[in-house]
VEXLUMMAR-399630 format. One record per residue (C-alpha): x, y, z; residue number from 1. Coordinates in steps of 0.2 Angstrom, whole numbers, always signed. Layout:
<sites>
x->X, y->Y, z->Z, seq->NUM
...
</sites>
This chain:
<sites>
x->+16, y->+290, z->+165, seq->1
x->+3, y->+293, z->+179, seq->2
x->-10, y->+280, z->+186, seq->3
x->-24, y->+285, z->+175, seq->4
x->-14, y->+280, z->+159, seq->5
x->-6, y->+264, z->+166, seq->6
x->-23, y->+258, z->+169, seq->7
x->-32, y->+265, z->+152, seq->8
x->-16, y->+256, z->+144, seq->9
x->-18, y->+239, z->+153, seq->10
x->-37, y->+241, z->+149, seq->11
x->-32, y->+242, z->+130, seq->12
x->-21, y->+229, z->+131, seq->13
x->-32, y->+216, z->+138, seq->14
x->-47, y->+221, z->+125, seq->15
x->-32, y->+218, z->+111, seq->16
x->-28, y->+200, z->+118, seq->17
x->-47, y->+197, z->+121, seq->18
x->-50, y->+201, z->+101, seq->19
x->-35, y->+192, z->+95, seq->20
x->-40, y->+176, z->+106, seq->21
x->-58, y->+176, z->+100, seq->22
x->-51, y->+179, z->+82, seq->23
x->-40, y->+165, z->+83, seq->24
x->-55, y->+153, z->+90, seq->25
x->-66, y->+159, z->+76, seq->26
x->-52, y->+156, z->+65, seq->27
x->-48, y->+137, z->+72, seq->28
x->-66, y->+133, z->+73, seq->29
x->-70, y->+140, z->+54, seq->30
x->-69, y->+123, z->+45, seq->31
x->-84, y->+117, z->+52, seq->32
x->-94, y->+135, z->+51, seq->33
x->-101, y->+140, z->+34, seq->34
x->-95, y->+156, z->+29, seq->35
x->-111, y->+157, z->+16, seq->36
x->-124, y->+155, z->+32, seq->37
x->-114, y->+152, z->+48, seq->38
x->-122, y->+136, z->+52, seq->39
x->-112, y->+121, z->+58, seq->40
x->-106, y->+108, z->+47, seq->41
x->-104, y->+90, z->+51, seq->42
x->-115, y->+94, z->+66, seq->43
x->-123, y->+78, z->+76, seq->44
x->-140, y->+85, z->+72, seq->45
x->-139, y->+82, z->+55, seq->46
x->-139, y->+95, z->+40, seq->47
x->-127, y->+98, z->+28, seq->48
x->-112, y->+84, z->+27, seq->49
x->-95, y->+88, z->+21, seq->50
x->-78, y->+83, z->+21, seq->51
x->-69, y->+96, z->+29, seq->52
x->-52, y->+88, z->+33, seq->53
x->-49, y->+84, z->+16, seq->54
x->-32, y->+88, z->+10, seq->55
x->-29, y->+82, z->-7, seq->56
x->-33, y->+66, z->-18, seq->57
x->-23, y->+51, z->-14, seq->58
x->-14, y->+41, z->-26, seq->59
x->-23, y->+27, z->-32, seq->60
x->-15, y->+11, z->-35, seq->61
x->-2, y->+9, z->-47, seq->62
x->-1, y->+26, z->-53, seq->63
x->+10, y->+41, z->-51, seq->64
x->+6, y->+59, z->-51, seq->65
x->+11, y->+70, z->-68, seq->66
x->+10, y->+88, z->-65, seq->67
x->+2, y->+97, z->-79, seq->68
x->+11, y->+111, z->-90, seq->69
x->+14, y->+118, z->-107, seq->70
x->+25, y->+108, z->-120, seq->71
x->+28, y->+108, z->-138, seq->72
x->+16, y->+93, z->-144, seq->73
x->+23, y->+84, z->-161, seq->74
x->+36, y->+81, z->-170, seq->75
x->+48, y->+96, z->-172, seq->76
x->+64, y->+85, z->-177, seq->77
x->+64, y->+79, z->-197, seq->78
x->+49, y->+71, z->-202, seq->79
x->+57, y->+57, z->-213, seq->80
x->+41, y->+47, z->-215, seq->81
x->+31, y->+63, z->-222, seq->82
x->+16, y->+59, z->-213, seq->83
x->+13, y->+77, z->-209, seq->84
x->+2, y->+70, z->-195, seq->85
x->+11, y->+78, z->-180, seq->86
x->+16, y->+95, z->-183, seq->87
x->+21, y->+105, z->-167, seq->88
x->+8, y->+114, z->-158, seq->89
x->+9, y->+121, z->-139, seq->90
x->-2, y->+112, z->-129, seq->91
x->-7, y->+114, z->-109, seq->92
x->-11, y->+98, z->-100, seq->93
x->-19, y->+99, z->-82, seq->94
x->-10, y->+89, z->-69, seq->95
x->-16, y->+70, z->-70, seq->96
x->-9, y->+52, z->-65, seq->97
x->-2, y->+39, z->-74, seq->98
x->+2, y->+19, z->-71, seq->99
x->+21, y->+18, z->-68, seq->100
x->+20, y->+3, z->-80, seq->101
x->+9, y->-5, z->-93, seq->102
x->-3, y->-16, z->-87, seq->103
x->+4, y->-33, z->-86, seq->104
x->-2, y->-51, z->-87, seq->105
x->-5, y->-53, z->-70, seq->106
x->-15, y->-38, z->-69, seq->107
x->-26, y->-43, z->-82, seq->108
x->-28, y->-60, z->-77, seq->109
x->-34, y->-55, z->-62, seq->110
x->-47, y->-46, z->-71, seq->111
x->-51, y->-62, z->-81, seq->112
x->-52, y->-71, z->-64, seq->113
x->-66, y->-60, z->-57, seq->114
x->-76, y->-60, z->-73, seq->115
x->-75, y->-79, z->-73, seq->116
x->-81, y->-79, z->-55, seq->117
x->-93, y->-68, z->-58, seq->118
x->-100, y->-72, z->-75, seq->119
x->-96, y->-89, z->-76, seq->120
x->-92, y->-94, z->-96, seq->121
x->-102, y->-111, z->-91, seq->122
x->-118, y->-101, z->-90, seq->123
x->-125, y->-100, z->-109, seq->124
x->-132, y->-81, z->-105, seq->125
x->-113, y->-75, z->-99, seq->126
x->-102, y->-86, z->-109, seq->127
x->-99, y->-71, z->-123, seq->128
x->-94, y->-59, z->-107, seq->129
x->-78, y->-69, z->-104, seq->130
x->-73, y->-74, z->-120, seq->131
x->-75, y->-55, z->-127, seq->132
x->-62, y->-51, z->-112, seq->133
x->-49, y->-64, z->-118, seq->134
x->-33, y->-58, z->-125, seq->135
x->-32, y->-64, z->-143, seq->136
x->-17, y->-75, z->-140, seq->137
x->-15, y->-79, z->-159, seq->138
x->-8, y->-63, z->-163, seq->139
x->+7, y->-72, z->-159, seq->140
x->+7, y->-83, z->-175, seq->141
x->+17, y->-79, z->-191, seq->142
x->+16, y->-87, z->-207, seq->143
x->+34, y->-90, z->-207, seq->144
x->+39, y->-90, z->-189, seq->145
x->+38, y->-103, z->-175, seq->146
x->+30, y->-93, z->-161, seq->147
x->+18, y->-105, z->-153, seq->148
x->+27, y->-105, z->-136, seq->149
x->+21, y->-87, z->-135, seq->150
x->+3, y->-92, z->-140, seq->151
x->+1, y->-107, z->-128, seq->152
x->+11, y->-98, z->-113, seq->153
x->+13, y->-78, z->-113, seq->154
x->-5, y->-74, z->-106, seq->155
x->-4, y->-85, z->-91, seq->156
x->+11, y->-93, z->-87, seq->157
x->+19, y->-85, z->-72, seq->158
x->+37, y->-84, z->-80, seq->159
x->+27, y->-68, z->-91, seq->160
x->+17, y->-62, z->-77, seq->161
x->+26, y->-45, z->-76, seq->162
x->+27, y->-42, z->-94, seq->163
x->+17, y->-33, z->-103, seq->164
x->-2, y->-39, z->-108, seq->165
x->-3, y->-40, z->-128, seq->166
x->-17, y->-45, z->-139, seq->167
x->-30, y->-33, z->-131, seq->168
x->-39, y->-23, z->-142, seq->169
x->-44, y->-4, z->-137, seq->170
x->-61, y->-8, z->-132, seq->171
x->-55, y->-22, z->-121, seq->172
x->-44, y->-9, z->-113, seq->173
x->-56, y->+3, z->-111, seq->174
x->-67, y->-12, z->-103, seq->175
x->-52, y->-16, z->-89, seq->176
x->-51, y->+3, z->-84, seq->177
x->-69, y->+3, z->-81, seq->178
x->-68, y->-12, z->-70, seq->179
x->-52, y->-7, z->-61, seq->180
x->-62, y->+9, z->-57, seq->181
x->-75, y->-1, z->-48, seq->182
x->-64, y->-13, z->-39, seq->183
x->-53, y->+1, z->-33, seq->184
x->-69, y->+11, z->-26, seq->185
x->-77, y->-4, z->-19, seq->186
x->-61, y->-8, z->-9, seq->187
x->-60, y->+12, z->-3, seq->188
x->-78, y->+10, z->+3, seq->189
x->-76, y->-5, z->+12, seq->190
x->-60, y->+1, z->+22, seq->191
x->-72, y->+16, z->+27, seq->192
x->-85, y->+6, z->+34, seq->193
x->-98, y->+9, z->+20, seq->194
x->-98, y->-9, z->+13, seq->195
x->-98, y->-26, z->+22, seq->196
x->-80, y->-31, z->+25, seq->197
x->-75, y->-44, z->+11, seq->198
x->-93, y->-44, z->+1, seq->199
x->-82, y->-41, z->-14, seq->200
x->-77, y->-60, z->-11, seq->201
x->-91, y->-66, z->-3, seq->202
x->-107, y->-58, z->-9, seq->203
x->-103, y->-53, z->-28, seq->204
x->-114, y->-62, z->-41, seq->205
x->-122, y->-57, z->-59, seq->206
x->-137, y->-48, z->-49, seq->207
x->-126, y->-42, z->-35, seq->208
x->-111, y->-31, z->-40, seq->209
x->-104, y->-14, z->-37, seq->210
x->-104, y->-1, z->-49, seq->211
x->-95, y->+18, z->-44, seq->212
x->-109, y->+28, z->-56, seq->213
x->-122, y->+18, z->-49, seq->214
x->-118, y->+19, z->-30, seq->215
x->-116, y->+37, z->-33, seq->216
x->-132, y->+38, z->-41, seq->217
x->-143, y->+27, z->-33, seq->218
x->-132, y->+18, z->-19, seq->219
x->-148, y->+5, z->-14, seq->220
x->-148, y->-2, z->-31, seq->221
x->-128, y->-9, z->-28, seq->222
x->-127, y->-27, z->-23, seq->223
x->-143, y->-31, z->-31, seq->224
x->-150, y->-20, z->-15, seq->225
x->-143, y->-31, z->-2, seq->226
x->-144, y->-19, z->+12, seq->227
x->-132, y->-31, z->+23, seq->228
x->-119, y->-26, z->+11, seq->229
x->-123, y->-8, z->+8, seq->230
x->-128, y->-3, z->+25, seq->231
x->-117, y->-14, z->+37, seq->232
x->-119, y->-4, z->+52, seq->233
x->-101, y->-7, z->+58, seq->234
x->-100, y->+10, z->+67, seq->235
x->-86, y->+14, z->+56, seq->236
x->-95, y->+27, z->+46, seq->237
x->-91, y->+46, z->+52, seq->238
x->-106, y->+54, z->+43, seq->239
x->-120, y->+43, z->+48, seq->240
x->-131, y->+51, z->+59, seq->241
x->-148, y->+49, z->+68, seq->242
x->-162, y->+60, z->+66, seq->243
x->-175, y->+66, z->+79, seq->244
x->-186, y->+51, z->+73, seq->245
x->-171, y->+40, z->+76, seq->246
x->-170, y->+35, z->+59, seq->247
x->-151, y->+35, z->+53, seq->248
x->-146, y->+48, z->+39, seq->249
x->-131, y->+51, z->+28, seq->250
x->-126, y->+31, z->+28, seq->251
x->-120, y->+31, z->+10, seq->252
x->-105, y->+38, z->+2, seq->253
x->-106, y->+55, z->-8, seq->254
x->-95, y->+63, z->-19, seq->255
x->-93, y->+75, z->-4, seq->256
x->-85, y->+61, z->+8, seq->257
x->-69, y->+63, z->-6, seq->258
x->-67, y->+44, z->-4, seq->259
x->-73, y->+40, z->-23, seq->260
x->-59, y->+42, z->-33, seq->261
x->-60, y->+50, z->-54, seq->262
x->-62, y->+34, z->-64, seq->263
x->-45, y->+24, z->-73, seq->264
x->-46, y->+27, z->-91, seq->265
x->-35, y->+26, z->-105, seq->266
x->-23, y->+43, z->-106, seq->267
x->-27, y->+55, z->-120, seq->268
x->-12, y->+57, z->-134, seq->269
x->-9, y->+73, z->-128, seq->270
x->-7, y->+67, z->-109, seq->271
x->+3, y->+52, z->-114, seq->272
x->+16, y->+60, z->-126, seq->273
x->+17, y->+75, z->-111, seq->274
x->+21, y->+62, z->-100, seq->275
x->+32, y->+52, z->-110, seq->276
x->+44, y->+68, z->-113, seq->277
x->+47, y->+67, z->-95, seq->278
x->+50, y->+87, z->-92, seq->279
x->+49, y->+87, z->-72, seq->280
x->+68, y->+89, z->-70, seq->281
x->+73, y->+98, z->-86, seq->282
x->+68, y->+115, z->-90, seq->283
x->+81, y->+119, z->-104, seq->284
x->+74, y->+131, z->-115, seq->285
x->+77, y->+117, z->-132, seq->286
x->+68, y->+104, z->-120, seq->287
x->+52, y->+115, z->-116, seq->288
x->+53, y->+120, z->-135, seq->289
x->+50, y->+102, z->-141, seq->290
x->+69, y->+98, z->-144, seq->291
x->+68, y->+82, z->-134, seq->292
x->+69, y->+67, z->-145, seq->293
x->+67, y->+51, z->-131, seq->294
x->+59, y->+51, z->-113, seq->295
x->+76, y->+52, z->-107, seq->296
x->+90, y->+64, z->-108, seq->297
x->+101, y->+64, z->-124, seq->298
x->+101, y->+60, z->-142, seq->299
x->+105, y->+43, z->-141, seq->300
x->+98, y->+25, z->-135, seq->301
x->+114, y->+19, z->-125, seq->302
x->+117, y->+24, z->-108, seq->303
x->+130, y->+36, z->-106, seq->304
x->+134, y->+34, z->-88, seq->305
x->+150, y->+27, z->-84, seq->306
x->+144, y->+11, z->-75, seq->307
x->+132, y->+8, z->-86, seq->308
x->+139, y->+14, z->-102, seq->309
x->+134, y->+6, z->-118, seq->310
x->+119, y->-1, z->-111, seq->311
x->+103, y->-1, z->-121, seq->312
x->+90, y->+11, z->-113, seq->313
x->+72, y->+3, z->-120, seq->314
x->+69, y->-13, z->-129, seq->315
x->+65, y->-10, z->-147, seq->316
x->+72, y->-19, z->-165, seq->317
x->+87, y->-13, z->-168, seq->318
x->+91, y->-18, z->-185, seq->319
x->+85, y->-31, z->-199, seq->320
x->+85, y->-48, z->-192, seq->321
x->+91, y->-40, z->-174, seq->322
x->+79, y->-39, z->-159, seq->323
x->+90, y->-38, z->-146, seq->324
x->+108, y->-37, z->-152, seq->325
x->+123, y->-50, z->-149, seq->326
x->+121, y->-61, z->-135, seq->327
x->+131, y->-56, z->-119, seq->328
x->+135, y->-41, z->-127, seq->329
x->+128, y->-25, z->-133, seq->330
x->+110, y->-32, z->-128, seq->331
x->+93, y->-22, z->-124, seq->332
x->+90, y->-42, z->-112, seq->333
x->+75, y->-44, z->-122, seq->334
x->+70, y->-54, z->-139, seq->335
x->+51, y->-50, z->-138, seq->336
x->+44, y->-39, z->-123, seq->337
x->+52, y->-38, z->-107, seq->338
x->+46, y->-39, z->-89, seq->339
x->+41, y->-20, z->-85, seq->340
x->+54, y->-10, z->-73, seq->341
x->+68, y->-17, z->-83, seq->342
x->+74, y->-2, z->-88, seq->343
x->+78, y->+16, z->-81, seq->344
x->+61, y->+26, z->-79, seq->345
x->+59, y->+43, z->-85, seq->346
x->+59, y->+59, z->-72, seq->347
x->+41, y->+56, z->-70, seq->348
x->+44, y->+38, z->-63, seq->349
x->+35, y->+30, z->-78, seq->350
x->+43, y->+15, z->-87, seq->351
x->+43, y->+10, z->-104, seq->352
x->+37, y->+25, z->-111, seq->353
x->+48, y->+20, z->-127, seq->354
x->+51, y->+1, z->-133, seq->355
x->+43, y->-13, z->-125, seq->356
x->+26, y->-13, z->-131, seq->357
x->+17, y->+2, z->-140, seq->358
x->+1, y->+10, z->-130, seq->359
x->-17, y->+13, z->-135, seq->360
x->-21, y->+29, z->-129, seq->361
x->-41, y->+37, z->-129, seq->362
x->-41, y->+46, z->-145, seq->363
x->-47, y->+44, z->-163, seq->364
x->-36, y->+45, z->-176, seq->365
x->-36, y->+61, z->-188, seq->366
x->-19, y->+67, z->-197, seq->367
x->-24, y->+86, z->-190, seq->368
x->-22, y->+91, z->-172, seq->369
x->-34, y->+106, z->-173, seq->370
x->-25, y->+118, z->-160, seq->371
x->-34, y->+134, z->-168, seq->372
x->-49, y->+128, z->-160, seq->373
x->-42, y->+120, z->-142, seq->374
x->-24, y->+121, z->-135, seq->375
x->-31, y->+115, z->-117, seq->376
x->-32, y->+95, z->-112, seq->377
x->-34, y->+93, z->-132, seq->378
x->-43, y->+76, z->-136, seq->379
x->-52, y->+70, z->-150, seq->380
x->-66, y->+55, z->-146, seq->381
x->-80, y->+64, z->-135, seq->382
x->-97, y->+54, z->-134, seq->383
x->-107, y->+63, z->-122, seq->384
x->-121, y->+53, z->-115, seq->385
x->-132, y->+54, z->-100, seq->386
x->-141, y->+41, z->-86, seq->387
x->-157, y->+32, z->-94, seq->388
x->-172, y->+34, z->-82, seq->389
x->-186, y->+25, z->-78, seq->390
x->-204, y->+31, z->-79, seq->391
x->-204, y->+37, z->-60, seq->392
x->-186, y->+47, z->-64, seq->393
x->-175, y->+33, z->-56, seq->394
x->-160, y->+28, z->-65, seq->395
x->-162, y->+12, z->-76, seq->396
x->-148, y->+1, z->-68, seq->397
x->-145, y->-16, z->-81, seq->398
x->-150, y->-32, z->-76, seq->399
x->-143, y->-49, z->-82, seq->400
x->-158, y->-50, z->-94, seq->401
x->-153, y->-33, z->-101, seq->402
x->-135, y->-36, z->-108, seq->403
x->-134, y->-31, z->-125, seq->404
x->-120, y->-39, z->-135, seq->405
x->-111, y->-30, z->-149, seq->406
x->-103, y->-40, z->-164, seq->407
x->-88, y->-32, z->-169, seq->408
x->-80, y->-29, z->-187, seq->409
x->-70, y->-46, z->-184, seq->410
x->-83, y->-56, z->-178, seq->411
x->-80, y->-57, z->-159, seq->412
x->-94, y->-53, z->-149, seq->413
x->-93, y->-41, z->-133, seq->414
x->-104, y->-36, z->-121, seq->415
x->-110, y->-17, z->-122, seq->416
x->-114, y->-14, z->-105, seq->417
x->-115, y->-27, z->-87, seq->418
x->-127, y->-29, z->-73, seq->419
x->-127, y->-18, z->-61, seq->420
x->-120, y->-3, z->-73, seq->421
x->-133, y->+13, z->-76, seq->422
x->-140, y->+12, z->-94, seq->423
x->-133, y->+25, z->-104, seq->424
x->-141, y->+36, z->-118, seq->425
x->-135, y->+51, z->-129, seq->426
x->-138, y->+68, z->-125, seq->427
x->-152, y->+76, z->-131, seq->428
x->-160, y->+93, z->-135, seq->429
x->-162, y->+96, z->-115, seq->430
x->-144, y->+96, z->-113, seq->431
x->-137, y->+104, z->-130, seq->432
x->-151, y->+118, z->-133, seq->433
x->-142, y->+137, z->-134, seq->434
x->-126, y->+129, z->-128, seq->435
x->-110, y->+136, z->-137, seq->436
x->-99, y->+123, z->-132, seq->437
x->-105, y->+107, z->-138, seq->438
x->-120, y->+104, z->-149, seq->439
x->-124, y->+85, z->-150, seq->440
x->-120, y->+69, z->-141, seq->441
x->-106, y->+63, z->-154, seq->442
x->-92, y->+77, z->-156, seq->443
x->-78, y->+65, z->-165, seq->444
x->-79, y->+73, z->-181, seq->445
x->-80, y->+90, z->-177, seq->446
x->-67, y->+101, z->-186, seq->447
x->-57, y->+86, z->-192, seq->448
x->-55, y->+88, z->-210, seq->449
x->-69, y->+79, z->-217, seq->450
x->-81, y->+88, z->-228, seq->451
x->-96, y->+87, z->-216, seq->452
x->-86, y->+94, z->-204, seq->453
x->-83, y->+114, z->-202, seq->454
x->-68, y->+113, z->-213, seq->455
x->-70, y->+108, z->-231, seq->456
x->-57, y->+103, z->-243, seq->457
x->-61, y->+105, z->-263, seq->458
x->-73, y->+94, z->-269, seq->459
x->-63, y->+81, z->-279, seq->460
x->-71, y->+88, z->-296, seq->461
x->-88, y->+87, z->-290, seq->462
x->-100, y->+101, z->-294, seq->463
x->-106, y->+108, z->-277, seq->464
x->-122, y->+100, z->-274, seq->465
x->-122, y->+87, z->-286, seq->466
x->-129, y->+70, z->-281, seq->467
x->-116, y->+57, z->-280, seq->468
x->-122, y->+38, z->-281, seq->469
x->-109, y->+34, z->-266, seq->470
x->-109, y->+49, z->-255, seq->471
x->-94, y->+42, z->-247, seq->472
x->-82, y->+45, z->-262, seq->473
x->-85, y->+64, z->-256, seq->474
x->-78, y->+62, z->-240, seq->475
x->-60, y->+63, z->-235, seq->476
x->-59, y->+50, z->-224, seq->477
x->-69, y->+35, z->-236, seq->478
x->-64, y->+18, z->-226, seq->479
x->-70, y->+2, z->-233, seq->480
x->-87, y->-2, z->-224, seq->481
x->-86, y->-21, z->-221, seq->482
x->-103, y->-27, z->-213, seq->483
x->-104, y->-42, z->-199, seq->484
x->-122, y->-49, z->-194, seq->485
x->-129, y->-64, z->-189, seq->486
x->-141, y->-74, z->-197, seq->487
x->-157, y->-83, z->-188, seq->488
x->-146, y->-98, z->-182, seq->489
x->-134, y->-85, z->-174, seq->490
x->-120, y->-89, z->-187, seq->491
x->-108, y->-76, z->-192, seq->492
x->-111, y->-69, z->-209, seq->493
x->-97, y->-58, z->-217, seq->494
x->-100, y->-44, z->-230, seq->495
x->-83, y->-38, z->-237, seq->496
x->-82, y->-21, z->-244, seq->497
x->-76, y->-23, z->-262, seq->498
x->-78, y->-5, z->-268, seq->499
x->-64, y->+4, z->-279, seq->500
x->-68, y->+20, z->-271, seq->501
x->-63, y->+18, z->-254, seq->502
x->-45, y->+30, z->-252, seq->503
x->-41, y->+29, z->-234, seq->504
x->-42, y->+18, z->-219, seq->505
x->-47, y->+33, z->-208, seq->506
x->-64, y->+31, z->-199, seq->507
x->-72, y->+35, z->-181, seq->508
x->-67, y->+16, z->-176, seq->509
x->-48, y->+17, z->-178, seq->510
x->-38, y->+24, z->-161, seq->511
x->-19, y->+30, z->-160, seq->512
x->-6, y->+21, z->-152, seq->513
x->+9, y->+28, z->-146, seq->514
x->+27, y->+23, z->-142, seq->515
x->+38, y->+11, z->-150, seq->516
x->+37, y->-8, z->-145, seq->517
x->+50, y->-23, z->-145, seq->518
x->+45, y->-24, z->-164, seq->519
x->+49, y->-6, z->-168, seq->520
x->+64, y->+1, z->-176, seq->521
x->+72, y->+16, z->-166, seq->522
x->+63, y->+29, z->-176, seq->523
x->+46, y->+25, z->-168, seq->524
x->+54, y->+28, z->-150, seq->525
x->+52, y->+47, z->-152, seq->526
x->+35, y->+51, z->-140, seq->527
x->+29, y->+64, z->-152, seq->528
x->+27, y->+47, z->-167, seq->529
x->+8, y->+42, z->-168, seq->530
x->-1, y->+28, z->-179, seq->531
x->-18, y->+21, z->-178, seq->532
x->-25, y->+4, z->-179, seq->533
x->-44, y->-3, z->-178, seq->534
x->-50, y->-1, z->-160, seq->535
x->-58, y->-20, z->-161, seq->536
x->-42, y->-26, z->-167, seq->537
x->-26, y->-32, z->-156, seq->538
x->-8, y->-35, z->-160, seq->539
x->+7, y->-43, z->-152, seq->540
x->+16, y->-26, z->-148, seq->541
x->+1, y->-15, z->-143, seq->542
x->-1, y->-14, z->-123, seq->543
x->-8, y->-1, z->-113, seq->544
x->-9, y->+9, z->-96, seq->545
x->-22, y->+17, z->-86, seq->546
x->-23, y->+36, z->-82, seq->547
x->-34, y->+45, z->-69, seq->548
x->-38, y->+65, z->-68, seq->549
x->-31, y->+74, z->-54, seq->550
x->-46, y->+84, z->-44, seq->551
x->-42, y->+100, z->-36, seq->552
x->-24, y->+109, z->-34, seq->553
x->-12, y->+108, z->-51, seq->554
x->+3, y->+103, z->-39, seq->555
x->+6, y->+91, z->-24, seq->556
x->+18, y->+106, z->-16, seq->557
x->+10, y->+117, z->-4, seq->558
x->+10, y->+136, z->-6, seq->559
x->+7, y->+146, z->+8, seq->560
x->-5, y->+159, z->+7, seq->561
x->-7, y->+175, z->+15, seq->562
x->-21, y->+178, z->+27, seq->563
</sites>
């Protein structure tokens, strides 16, 4: 090789190395450079602020990750009850999070303590808020049984602190989940420097509370607009900037920061059943196609491992007059409920997905599951709302004077909304016009088999179009309509429906509950079983646990991508 060729080769090598180094520099700094405009993101001069360091959603307190996938929902084995309300169908579930245990008495007592401090029941204006959140401890009473020790002690005594809370209606469970969302996000923002430290204890009051939706839409209205709390200026806010005129910008957290978690909520029926089956580690054909009978592997309720052989794997009623077995032998170690984590978890790390207490889920009950219309994240119960606006276009935040109280069918009074929340109103034509995916606010009755839905049944001997004195007799879901009102003195007036034309207990106010309980026989431990109960009533065998949606990737595993 002559000298000219050597020089030319060296020049080409230098150029190649320079191009490589330049490419690497661009690649390493690209996360803060817009691939749309080339502008700088998160620059000190202001402009677009975005969390470019976000990796994935952190697991919020109490939850475990459930990776989504497909499964056979419904009962494949013999339907001895002949309900035919859980026929098998293939469904796909997105990844989500779920409480590893049922909500316990101690967890619910923390909720009651917060309400009592913020909305003291000694104040006539707030008394119904606290009383409306209290579990019904009288659910333990039995006409021919002595259970007063549970009536007096089960909720509050520390001996039952880690036992699942009962006597909670579906409505109360939803309110607990909403409260939990606000408290977790309030803490996260405090830790990140967006809120004054310990304000959740020292500065909170009926007219100064934190609500997640209010903070996102109008942060200056949280804590009653207390600037000392919502703009503490503690130097820990990584997104705060100063503009050319010396004014602070980006001082409030937004969704773009990644700090605000999705809401705690009740799991859908599909999510609950998928999580209970625990299919994460076992992928055999039979289990995938819906042959799994319990949250654990196997066809029996007793442990087959040599060390624990014969031990019961769940807390349930073993037979007539037998709620736990013979003392000291063949015992499930409980006569009523048992402390959470008393039995082995399933493959997702979830405890008591069979036995102990049955659990509320989000869905409105219908005998059919319309998999012909939807087989992805199936859920019946959507009621779409939007933020109410003031005349000036700002969101309308509920004040202590704006609280609306509802009287339930059992006469109990609950608060529909709390101070600090954004008032919600139904969506209207502005959101539904020319849409193909939804056409009104309340979608509960969509394709549910009722004559008013898009699936029609025969007219029950009524000629088409014939006027009926009681239109409800023409409906498939024709439940009693008891009316509870209050007179001018505030006394409850109960009007019982004494009609002889009622044909069902199913209506829009009954919710699904899943899983067997300490009071149920083995048959109900199957995750596919489904029952229903009025959403404003409670029992001594139904509890609940919370769930949270997953944002971002389906899996927590990291997959390498090709450049």
